[in-house]
C-alpha positions as CSV (number, residue, x, y, z in Angstrom):
1,M,39.6,22.5,38.1
2,N,36.8,20.5,39.9
3,I,34.1,21.9,37.6
4,T,36.2,20.8,34.6
5,L,36.6,17.4,35.9
6,I,33.0,17.0,36.7
7,A,32.0,18.3,33.2
8,A,34.4,16.0,31.6
9,A,33.1,13.0,33.6
10,G,29.6,14.0,32.8
11,L,30.3,14.3,29.1
12,A,32.1,10.8,29.2
13,A,29.0,9.3,30.9
14,V,26.6,10.8,28.2
15,L,28.9,9.5,25.4
16,L,28.9,6.0,27.0
17,L,25.2,6.0,27.4
18,A,24.7,7.1,23.8
19,I,26.9,4.3,22.5
20,W,24.9,1.9,24.5
21,V,21.4,3.3,23.8
22,V,21.4,4.7,20.2
23,P,22.0,1.3,18.4
24,V,18.8,-0.1,20.0
25,T,16.5,2.9,19.6
26,G,13.7,2.8,17.0
27,Y,15.4,5.6,15.1
28,N,18.4,3.3,14.4
29,T,16.5,0.1,13.9
30,Q,13.8,2.0,11.9
31,E,10.9,0.5,13.8
32,R,7.7,2.3,13.1
33,Y,9.4,3.5,9.9
34,T,7.0,3.7,6.9
35,P,9.1,3.9,3.7
36,P,7.6,5.6,0.7
37,Q,6.2,3.2,-2.0
38,P,5.3,3.7,-5.7
39,V,1.7,3.0,-4.6
40,P,0.3,3.6,-1.1
41,F,-0.8,0.0,-0.6
42,S,-3.2,-0.6,2.3
43,H,-3.1,-4.0,4.0
44,Q,-5.9,-2.6,6.2
45,H,-8.2,-2.2,3.1
46,H,-7.2,-5.3,1.2
47,V,-6.7,-7.8,4.1
48,S,-9.0,-6.7,6.8
49,G,-11.5,-4.9,4.6
50,L,-11.8,-7.1,1.7
51,G,-10.5,-10.3,3.2
52,L,-7.7,-11.1,0.9
53,D,-5.5,-14.0,2.0
54,C,-1.8,-13.1,2.4
55,R,-1.0,-15.8,-0.1
56,Y,-3.0,-14.2,-2.9
57,C,-0.2,-11.6,-3.2
58,H,2.7,-13.4,-1.5
59,T,2.5,-16.6,-3.4
60,A,5.9,-18.0,-2.5
61,V,5.6,-17.6,1.3
62,E,4.9,-21.3,1.9
63,V,7.5,-22.8,-0.4
64,S,10.3,-20.3,-0.5
65,A,12.7,-18.3,1.7
66,N,11.3,-15.2,0.2
67,A,7.6,-14.4,0.5
68,G,7.6,-12.9,-2.9
69,M,5.9,-9.7,-4.3
70,P,2.9,-9.9,-6.6
71,P,3.4,-9.2,-10.3
72,T,1.4,-6.2,-11.7
73,E,-1.0,-8.7,-13.3
74,T,-2.1,-9.8,-9.8
75,C,-3.1,-6.2,-9.0
76,M,-4.9,-5.8,-12.3
77,T,-7.0,-8.9,-11.7
78,C,-9.2,-6.6,-9.6
79,H,-8.1,-3.1,-10.7
80,S,-9.0,-3.7,-14.4
81,Q,-12.5,-3.6,-13.1
82,L,-12.4,-1.6,-9.9
83,W,-10.9,1.9,-9.6
84,T,-9.7,1.4,-13.1
85,H,-8.9,5.1,-13.7
86,A,-8.0,6.2,-10.2
87,G,-4.9,8.6,-10.2
88,L,-3.6,6.7,-7.3
89,L,-3.2,3.6,-9.4
90,A,-1.4,5.3,-12.4
91,P,1.9,3.6,-11.5
92,V,0.2,0.2,-11.6
93,R,-1.3,0.9,-15.1
94,Q,2.0,2.2,-16.3
95,S,3.8,-0.9,-15.0
96,L,1.4,-3.1,-16.9
97,A,1.6,-1.0,-20.1
98,E,5.4,-1.0,-20.1
99,D,5.8,-4.6,-18.8
100,K,8.0,-3.4,-16.0
101,S,7.6,-4.5,-12.4
102,L,6.8,-1.9,-9.7
103,R,9.9,-1.1,-7.7
104,W,8.6,-1.6,-4.1
105,T,10.8,-0.3,-1.3
106,R,11.8,-3.0,1.2
107,V,10.4,-2.5,4.6
108,Y,12.5,-5.3,6.2
109,T,16.1,-5.9,5.3
110,L,18.6,-8.4,6.7
111,P,22.4,-8.3,6.4
112,D,23.9,-10.7,3.8
113,Y,25.3,-12.9,6.5
114,V,21.8,-13.6,7.9
115,Y,19.6,-16.4,6.4
116,F,15.9,-16.3,7.0
117,D,13.4,-18.7,5.4
118,H,9.7,-17.7,5.4
119,S,8.6,-21.2,4.4
120,I,9.9,-23.0,7.5
121,H,8.4,-20.6,9.9
122,I,5.1,-20.8,8.1
123,A,5.3,-24.7,8.1
124,K,6.0,-24.6,11.9
125,G,3.0,-22.5,12.8
126,V,4.5,-19.0,13.1
127,G,1.9,-16.5,12.0
128,C,2.7,-13.5,9.9
129,T,1.9,-11.1,12.7
130,E,4.6,-12.5,15.0
131,C,7.2,-10.7,12.8
132,H,5.2,-8.2,10.8
133,G,3.1,-6.9,13.7
134,P,-0.6,-5.9,13.1
135,I,-0.1,-6.0,9.4
136,G,-3.8,-6.5,8.6
137,D,-4.5,-3.2,10.2
138,M,-1.8,-1.1,8.6
139,P,-3.1,1.5,6.1
140,L,0.6,1.9,5.1
141,T,3.2,-0.8,5.8
142,W,5.6,0.0,8.6
143,K,8.4,-1.9,10.2
144,A,7.0,-3.6,13.4
145,S,10.1,-5.5,14.6
146,S,13.8,-4.6,15.0
147,L,15.0,-8.0,13.5
148,Q,18.0,-7.7,15.8
149,M,19.6,-11.0,16.7
150,R,18.4,-10.9,20.3
151,W,14.9,-10.4,19.1
152,C,15.1,-13.6,16.9
153,L,16.8,-15.5,19.6
154,S,14.0,-14.8,22.1
155,C,11.7,-16.8,19.9
156,H,14.2,-19.5,19.1
157,R,14.9,-20.1,22.8
158,D,11.2,-20.4,23.5
159,P,9.1,-20.8,20.4
160,A,6.0,-22.2,22.1
161,P,4.2,-18.8,22.8
162,Y,4.6,-17.8,19.2
163,L,2.9,-20.8,17.6
164,R,-0.7,-21.1,16.4
165,P,-2.8,-23.8,14.7
166,K,-2.1,-24.4,11.1
167,G,-5.3,-22.9,9.9
168,Q,-4.7,-19.7,11.7
169,V,-1.2,-18.9,10.4
170,F,-2.5,-16.3,7.9
171,N,-5.2,-14.9,10.1
172,P,-4.0,-11.3,11.1
173,H,-6.5,-11.1,13.9
174,W,-6.0,-14.5,15.5
175,H,-5.9,-14.6,19.3
176,R,-5.4,-17.6,21.6
177,T,-8.8,-18.9,23.1
178,A,-9.8,-21.6,25.4
179,D,-10.1,-24.0,22.5
180,T,-6.6,-23.3,21.2
181,P,-4.3,-26.3,21.6
182,S,-1.8,-25.9,24.5
183,E,1.7,-24.6,23.7
184,Q,3.1,-27.9,24.5
185,Q,0.7,-29.6,22.1
186,L,1.5,-27.2,19.3
187,M,5.2,-27.9,19.9
188,A,4.6,-31.6,19.6
189,D,2.3,-31.2,16.5
190,Y,4.9,-29.3,14.7
191,H,7.7,-31.6,15.8
192,I,9.7,-28.6,17.2
193,R,12.7,-29.2,19.6
194,T,14.5,-26.3,21.0
195,Q,17.8,-28.1,20.9
196,G,19.9,-26.7,18.1
197,L,17.6,-23.7,17.4
198,T,20.1,-21.3,18.7
199,D,23.1,-22.8,17.0
200,C,24.9,-20.0,15.0
201,G,24.6,-22.1,11.8
202,V,20.8,-21.9,11.8
203,C,20.8,-18.3,10.8
204,H,24.4,-17.6,9.7
205,R,25.4,-19.7,6.7
Protein backbone atom coordinates (compact mmCIF):
# COMPACT_ATOMS: atom_id res chain seq x y z
CA MET A 1 0.00 0.00 0.00
CA ASN A 2 2.72 2.46 1.02
CA ILE A 3 4.88 1.44 -1.94
CA THR A 4 1.94 2.03 -4.28
CA LEU A 5 1.32 5.49 -2.85
CA ILE A 6 4.99 6.38 -3.07
CA ALA A 7 5.16 5.15 -6.68
CA ALA A 8 2.02 7.11 -7.59
CA ALA A 9 3.40 10.26 -5.94
CA GLY A 10 6.70 9.78 -7.76
CA LEU A 11 4.94 9.31 -11.09
CA ALA A 12 2.84 12.43 -10.48
CA ALA A 13 6.00 14.42 -9.67
CA VAL A 14 7.70 13.21 -12.85
CA LEU A 15 4.66 14.13 -14.96
CA LEU A 16 4.43 17.60 -13.41
CA LEU A 17 8.14 18.14 -14.01
CA ALA A 18 7.77 17.00 -17.62
CA ILE A 19 4.86 19.40 -18.17
CA TRP A 20 7.01 22.25 -16.87
CA VAL A 21 10.33 21.30 -18.51
CA VAL A 22 9.47 19.83 -21.93
CA PRO A 23 7.98 23.03 -23.44
CA VAL A 24 11.22 24.94 -22.81
CA THR A 25 13.69 22.29 -23.92
CA GLY A 26 15.67 22.71 -27.11
CA TYR A 27 13.88 19.69 -28.54
CA ASN A 28 10.55 21.50 -28.32
CA THR A 29 11.76 24.97 -29.33
CA GLN A 30 13.95 23.42 -32.06
CA GLU A 31 17.00 25.39 -30.95
CA ARG A 32 20.15 24.05 -32.62
CA TYR A 33 17.91 22.43 -35.22
CA THR A 34 19.29 22.51 -38.76
CA PRO A 35 16.48 21.92 -41.26
CA PRO A 36 17.36 20.37 -44.64
CA GLN A 37 17.55 22.85 -47.50
CA PRO A 38 17.42 22.45 -51.30
CA VAL A 39 21.04 23.67 -51.36
CA PRO A 40 23.40 23.42 -48.34
CA PHE A 41 24.12 27.14 -48.17
CA SER A 42 27.03 28.14 -45.93
CA HIS A 43 26.98 31.56 -44.28
CA GLN A 44 30.44 30.73 -42.95
CA HIS A 45 31.79 30.53 -46.50
CA HIS A 46 29.85 33.39 -48.06
CA VAL A 47 29.82 35.88 -45.16
CA SER A 48 32.96 35.21 -43.11
CA GLY A 49 34.98 33.70 -45.95
CA LEU A 50 34.06 35.90 -48.91
CA GLY A 51 32.87 38.95 -46.98
CA LEU A 52 29.38 39.21 -48.46
CA ASP A 53 27.17 41.72 -46.67
CA CYS A 54 23.87 40.36 -45.31
CA ARG A 55 22.00 42.86 -47.47
CA TYR A 56 23.40 41.40 -50.69
CA CYS A 57 20.97 38.50 -50.32
CA HIS A 58 18.48 39.83 -47.77
CA THR A 59 17.70 42.99 -49.67
CA ALA A 60 14.49 43.91 -47.84
CA VAL A 61 15.84 43.68 -44.29
CA GLU A 62 16.20 47.47 -43.84
CA VAL A 63 12.80 48.42 -45.24
CA SER A 64 10.45 45.53 -44.60
CA ALA A 65 9.10 43.31 -41.85
CA ASN A 66 10.52 40.35 -43.76
CA ALA A 67 14.24 40.15 -44.47
CA GLY A 68 13.53 38.56 -47.84
CA MET A 69 15.21 35.67 -49.62
CA PRO A 70 17.40 36.16 -52.69
CA PRO A 71 16.04 35.30 -56.13
CA THR A 72 18.00 32.68 -58.04
CA GLU A 73 19.45 35.43 -60.24
CA THR A 74 21.32 36.75 -57.19
CA CYS A 75 22.98 33.37 -56.66
CA MET A 76 23.84 33.12 -60.34
CA THR A 77 25.52 36.54 -60.34
CA CYS A 78 28.55 34.65 -59.02
CA HIS A 79 27.76 31.06 -59.84
CA SER A 80 27.42 31.66 -63.56
CA GLN A 81 31.19 32.16 -63.32
CA LEU A 82 32.23 30.15 -60.25
CA TRP A 83 31.49 26.48 -59.54
CA THR A 84 29.25 26.66 -62.60
CA HIS A 85 28.87 22.91 -63.06
CA ALA A 86 29.12 21.81 -59.42
CA GLY A 87 26.64 19.04 -58.63
CA LEU A 88 25.84 20.76 -55.35
CA LEU A 89 24.40 23.69 -57.29
CA ALA A 90 22.21 21.65 -59.64
CA PRO A 91 19.01 22.85 -57.88
CA VAL A 92 20.09 26.47 -58.42
CA ARG A 93 20.68 25.92 -62.14
CA GLN A 94 17.35 24.09 -62.43
CA SER A 95 15.60 26.92 -60.61
CA LEU A 96 17.01 29.44 -63.08
CA ALA A 97 16.23 27.28 -66.14
CA GLU A 98 12.62 26.68 -65.05
CA ASP A 99 12.13 30.19 -63.66
CA LYS A 100 10.93 28.71 -60.36
CA SER A 101 12.15 30.00 -57.01
CA LEU A 102 14.04 27.67 -54.73
CA ARG A 103 11.83 26.48 -51.88
CA TRP A 104 13.94 27.20 -48.82
CA THR A 105 12.84 25.70 -45.50
CA ARG A 106 12.18 28.31 -42.84
CA VAL A 107 14.54 28.14 -39.88
CA TYR A 108 12.58 30.63 -37.78
CA THR A 109 8.80 30.64 -37.63
CA LEU A 110 6.42 32.73 -35.56
CA PRO A 111 2.76 32.14 -34.80
CA ASP A 112 0.27 34.13 -36.87
CA TYR A 113 -0.62 36.23 -33.82
CA VAL A 114 2.96 37.49 -33.43
CA TYR A 115 4.16 40.50 -35.41
CA PHE A 116 7.88 41.02 -35.95
CA ASP A 117 9.46 43.70 -38.12
CA HIS A 118 13.08 43.31 -39.18
CA SER A 119 13.39 46.90 -40.36
CA ILE A 120 12.65 48.59 -37.03
CA HIS A 121 15.13 46.39 -35.19
CA ILE A 122 17.82 47.16 -37.77
CA ALA A 123 17.00 50.87 -37.61
CA LYS A 124 17.36 50.83 -33.82
CA GLY A 125 20.81 49.22 -33.85
CA VAL A 126 19.99 45.58 -33.14
CA GLY A 127 22.54 43.42 -34.95
CA CYS A 128 21.65 40.27 -36.87
CA THR A 129 23.54 38.06 -34.44
CA GLU A 130 21.40 39.15 -31.48
CA CYS A 131 18.61 36.94 -32.82
CA HIS A 132 20.35 34.69 -35.34
CA GLY A 133 23.35 33.81 -33.20
CA PRO A 134 26.80 33.36 -34.80
CA ILE A 135 25.26 33.27 -38.26
CA GLY A 136 28.49 34.28 -39.99
CA ASP A 137 30.19 31.15 -38.69
CA MET A 138 27.43 28.65 -39.52
CA PRO A 139 28.34 26.16 -42.27
CA LEU A 140 24.64 25.28 -42.26
CA THR A 141 21.98 27.54 -40.78
CA TRP A 142 20.56 26.41 -37.46
CA LYS A 143 18.07 28.00 -35.11
CA ALA A 144 19.96 29.95 -32.46
CA SER A 145 17.08 31.42 -30.41
CA SER A 146 13.87 30.04 -28.97
CA LEU A 147 11.81 33.10 -29.99
CA GLN A 148 9.63 32.45 -26.95
CA MET A 149 7.87 35.47 -25.55
CA ARG A 150 10.06 35.71 -22.47
CA TRP A 151 13.14 35.71 -24.71
CA CYS A 152 11.79 38.69 -26.67
CA LEU A 153 10.69 40.47 -23.50
CA SER A 154 14.15 40.19 -21.97
CA CYS A 155 15.38 42.51 -24.72
CA HIS A 156 12.35 44.79 -24.75
CA ARG A 157 12.65 45.35 -21.00
CA ASP A 158 16.33 46.26 -21.26
CA PRO A 159 17.41 46.83 -24.89
CA ALA A 160 20.61 48.75 -24.14
CA PRO A 161 22.99 45.74 -23.94
CA TYR A 162 21.80 44.53 -27.35
CA LEU A 163 22.49 47.74 -29.27
CA ARG A 164 25.50 48.50 -31.43
CA PRO A 165 26.67 51.42 -33.58
CA LYS A 166 24.86 51.83 -36.90
CA GLY A 167 27.86 50.80 -38.97
CA GLN A 168 28.20 47.51 -37.09
CA VAL A 169 24.64 46.19 -37.32
CA PHE A 170 25.54 43.79 -40.15
CA ASN A 171 28.96 42.83 -38.81
CA PRO A 172 28.65 39.20 -37.62
CA HIS A 173 31.87 39.39 -35.60
CA TRP A 174 31.34 42.72 -33.84
CA HIS A 175 32.25 42.97 -30.17
CA ARG A 176 31.99 45.90 -27.80
CA THR A 177 35.31 47.69 -27.31
CA ALA A 178 36.56 50.63 -25.27
CA ASP A 179 35.72 52.90 -28.23
CA THR A 180 32.11 51.73 -28.46
CA PRO A 181 29.60 54.37 -27.35
CA SER A 182 28.06 53.59 -23.96
CA GLU A 183 24.77 51.76 -23.74
CA GLN A 184 23.11 54.96 -22.53
CA GLN A 185 24.55 56.88 -25.48
CA LEU A 186 23.28 54.31 -27.96
CA MET A 187 19.83 54.42 -26.36
CA ALA A 188 19.86 58.21 -26.82
CA ASP A 189 21.23 58.03 -30.37
CA TYR A 190 18.45 55.67 -31.43
CA HIS A 191 15.77 57.55 -29.47
CA ILE A 192 14.75 54.39 -27.63
CA ARG A 193 12.50 54.59 -24.59
CA THR A 194 11.59 51.43 -22.71
CA GLN A 195 8.17 52.83 -21.83
CA GLY A 196 5.60 50.98 -23.94
CA LEU A 197 8.06 48.45 -25.39
CA THR A 198 6.46 45.64 -23.40
CA ASP A 199 2.86 46.57 -24.22
CA CYS A 200 1.00 43.60 -25.69
CA GLY A 201 0.10 45.51 -28.86
CA VAL A 202 3.74 45.96 -29.82
CA CYS A 203 4.01 42.33 -30.89
CA HIS A 204 0.41 41.07 -30.89
CA ARG A 205 -1.73 42.88 -33.45
